[in-house]
Each structure stands twice: as C-alpha cells, then as structure tokens.
N, C-alpha and C positions, 0 to 999 in steps of 0.2 A: 599428585598426579600419582596415580595407582602405580605399583611395581607394575611390570611387563608391557606396561602401557604403550611405552616409547616404543615397542619393539613392531608397533600395528599406526601407528599415525604420523610417520612418515613420510604415505604416498597414499593418494586418496584411491589406487586401487588394492589396498591391502584391507579385508574382512579383519575384525581381533575375532576372539574364538567366540565370541556371545551375539556374534552377527550384527556389528556396529560397524560402521565408518566415521572413524574419530573426525577426519577432516568437514565432513558433512555440518557436523556436530558445533566442530565449533565456526560454523559458518555460520548456523542458526545463534552461538553466542553472540557475532559482531550485530546480527538484526536486534537480539534482544538489550543491545546496549544504544541502540538508534534512538531516534527520535520517536515520540508517542503519535500513532499514525490512527485515523477512525476514521470507518467508512459506516452509512446507512442507508438502509432501503427509506422512501418513503412514497407515498400513494402513486405518483408520478414519473417517479425519478429516482437517483443516486446521489447522496452528498460525501465528498471526500473533506476531512479535515487533517490538518496538523501544524504541530505545535513547533516552529522552528528550533525552539532553542538554541536564543543568541548570546552567545556566550560571554560578549565583550558590546561596550557602548560604541565601539568604534567599527564595528563591525557594519556593511551597510546592508539592511535588510532583504533588499529586493536582489542582490547578489547571491542570497540561499534560494533555491528551487529544491523544492519538494513534488509536487504535483506536477505532471505534465499532460499534456493532450496527445494523445494516440491518432485518432483520428475523428474526423468529424462529432461522431456518437458515443466516444470513448478516451478515457481519461483514464490516469493511474499515480496512487501515491506511494511516494517508497519510503521506507526505512532500515537503513544500514550502511552499506559504502555507498556514498553518491555515486563516484565514478563509476562503479560496476552499474548502476542504477540506467545510467544514461546509455551505457551501452544496451543493455536491456530494452528500455526505451525508442531507441534506434532500431534495433531488428525488429521489435513489434510495429514501430512505422511502417517499415518495408512489407513485412506479410501483410498488413493489411493495405498498402497501396497495389500489389502485386493483385492481389484478390481482386480491387477493385476495375484495375485493369484486364483483366484475363477473362472474369465472369461478369465487368459490369455493374457493381453492385454493391453493397458495404457487406461487409465481413462478418459473420454473428461473431457475438460475446466470446463465447465457449470455443467457437474452434479458434477464435485468435488466444487464447488463454493457454489450451493445449499444445498447438505451435510452441508457444513462449515457454511454456514447463517441458517440452522436449529436448527445444534448446538448453535450458539449464541443464537438466539428468543429464546429459551428454558432458557436463563437465563434471558430473560425478562418477564416468566412468573409466577414462582415457589416464593414462601417466604422463607426466608434464604440463598439466593444465592446472586448478584449482577450480572448488564449488563458485557461484559468484556470491560474495557476504552481504545480499541485500535481498528482498522479500519485496512483492507488491500488493496493492490493494487496486483491483483493475476492477472499474465501473462504466458500465455503461446502459443504453437503451439500445436494441435490435428489436426486431419483429415478434419476436416472440416473449419479449417484455423488460424490465429492469434487472438487472442482475450486478451480482457484487462476488469477486472473488477475491480470496487471497492465494498468492503462490510462493512456495518456501525453497529456498537452497537447493534442497532436493530436488526438483520438479515436481512436486507434489502440490495439488490446488484443492480446495474446497470452497464451496457456496457459502457465504452466509447472506441473512438478512440485515444483520449489524454485526462486525467486525474490528478488529483491533491488531494493529502487530507494535513492537517496538518496546521500550525501557517500562513503558506504564501501562503493557494490556492487562493483566490482570484486573490491576482496580477498575479498567475501563469495560471488562467484560460483565463487572458483577454489577456495574453501572446498569449496563446494559439489560443485563438478566432480568432485575427489579424493572426498569421504568420502558424499556423497551415495547411498543405496540406494532402493528401492520397499521397498514390505512393511516398513519400521521402525513401533515403538511409539512412543505418543504422546509417551513417554519420552525415547527415544534422538531423537527428530524436536527437540524442545526443546529437551533439551541440545547436540545438534549447531547450532540455531540460533544459540543463549547462545555457543559455542564460535568462532560465524564472527563476530559481533559482537564479541567479543573483539582478533579479529586485527583486523578491521574501525577497533576504535578504537584499539587501542593500550595498554588502559587496564584498572585492574580493573572489572568490572563494580559499580555498585552497586545493590542491591534496590530502593530509590524510584527508580532512575534507567530500570528496566526494566517495559515493561506486556507483560503477555502475554496473548493472546487466543487460544482454540478451540472448534472444532467438531467434533461427532462425528454419525455415524449416529443414533447412539442419546442423544445428547444436542444441545441447544441451545446457539446461540451463546453465550459466556461469557467475562466477565475476568474472567482469575486471580486470587484472592484476594494482599496482601501477603506471608502466610505461606506461601502455596504457591509464588511467583514467589520468595523467599528461599531455600527448600526447594533449589528448581531451581539457585540462581547457588550454594548453599552445596557442594552434590554437585558442582559443573563444576568450584569449588576445590579440593574434596577430593581 
C-alpha cells in the first residue's frame, strides 16, 4: 500500500487527491478474483457460460449457482461475491415484475440494467455502506434484439458483442478479439465460449463445473441440462 493511501480508503465517501475511490477499486479486485464468466451474442440470441471452479471433490456441484434467470427473456451470470450477486438478482427480479404489473409488458433489457446500475451506484455514494463486490453479465432478447451488458461495482455499464468478467478475463478477451464473428450459430458461440474458458483456466473443462444459459428470440431464457453441457464439452474435446 502506498504511503498516505490509508487516509483515503477508510470510507466510501472519501476521494483520494487524484480522484479515486479506493473502496470501489477494491470491489473490482473482488470481481477479478472471481470465477471466469463469458457471454456471447449469436445470430438470434445470447449465451452465458461459467466455469464454477469447484475446489473440492466433496462439494456438490449443483449447490454452486452462478447463472440466474431474472425474467422470461433475461438471465445473468456473476463473478465476485456470490451473496452480493443474489441480492442484486433479487432486486432485478423485483424491478422486472413491477414493470410487468405496471405496464403489462416485459421490461427492456437496457432499462433494467440501467436501473440495476443506479442501485449499485447508490452504494458508492453514502457512508455506512460498501460497494457490491460483484459484476454481472446480463443477457436477454427484447423488441430491439439481443443484448449483452456488463455491469461494474461502480454502477457503470457497457454493452458487448462478446465479453467476460472474472479471473480469466484478459485471456478470454484475446480469444474473442481473434475468433469472434457476428451472426454465429448458437452452437458455434457456445463452443467458442468453452474454447476461451479452456484457454483462461489452462485445464480440461469438467461437465459438472460448467454452467451454460441461453436466451433466443423464439425461446425463453433457460439453463442447459447436464446432458446438453456434456455434449458441448465432448464436442470441444473431440
């Protein structure tokens, strides 16, 4: 830690002289240490893929949940503090349902993500709270097409064609920069995501450790079954 920094990182409301909020940067570090998560847009939808990084053979893989459904047409994948992510997912679900009850229509993805980021930003502005130590990749299909957004602990959001969060982000993005193409089929997108995860983890992927969620223009968001995931993993290996 650099000399003098301690004076500026004890409270979320204190800026350092060079305009930094250290508590927000620490929250980003929590995300960087989290599980590697990828999202890719394909021809008529979006795929989310997570390496759950199972640390012990004694853990029940099904108890680790990294991909969540928010609404019929929206899902998200998380990296960072899982408990923080659950709070944000619950909040996003409430926002989505309120919109449905109020306007009798499904919420636009960008509207939902901006509302969620406003909520996250509140926790960077007031004393007695801390930022959420998690980032979300939010995927969905609405009237304007397929979308993939990354949200940051600061409340910032960015739309991607293919993106990643977590420990292996840099390696993943290198693969995407080289191999990603717009208009891919769902199968090609999932296989590219798994290939990128393999590069990032430098290890063979296990079916039990991989979680995949997809949403399409003609199909609601769903998580693939273990058999479907196994087929993709075997196809990648074969």
